[in-house]
Residue, then its C-alpha position, 0 to 999 in steps of 0.5 A: m779390102p781396097f776394092i769393092a763392086a757397090e751393086k754386089l754389096p748385100k742390101m738391108e732395109l733403112f726405111p720402107g722402100a729404101l735399101s742400103g748396101i754399105i762399106s766403112g772404113e776407120h773415118l768414113m762410111l759409104s751408103f749406097l741407097e736405092m729408094a723406090e719412088k715415093s718412099e721416104v726417109p722420115e725427119h731425123s738427126h744424128s751426130h754424124e756430118q753427112a754428105g750425099l750425091i744423087l746418082s739418078g732419080k729426083l728427091k725433094f730433101r729438106i735440110g733444117l728449113e731449106e727444101q730443094v728438088l735434087e736430081a742426078g749430080d746434085a749434092f749435099i751436106v748435112p751438118p751434125n744434129v741438123v734435121h733432114s728428110g727426103i721423099v723420092v719425087e721421080g724414081p727410083a732414086r740412087v744415093l750415095d751418102i757419105f757419113s764421118p765418122p761411120r754410123g755405128d747404128y748402120i754397121e750393127r744393123y748391116n752385120k746382123h743382116t749380112s750374117t749367118s746361121e745355121q739355117t744359112q743355105w749357100k745354094 
């Protein structure tokens, strides 16, 4: 599946007010993040390298000890294992997050979120 319409991806809630649709290859993963105004990505770290591009809105983002307000067109890189967090100061905000290697925890949650069961209705 080489072509994907990002706006048609199913969304899962990563944090309150933060929804993501993801696609993953063998070596990288894209997360199309939509965040409501004042929603927060809590302080955390992970072993994955992360890059991001702000598509719309404004996000106060902290990487390690540095903090900056980012807006459309601004990008960031979070090295592996570095603590980072963010809050939408003008929203909603849309962010493209890129992870390498792909985040298995996100993929597992996403697959569970988008799976079907006997109760699934297609109407």
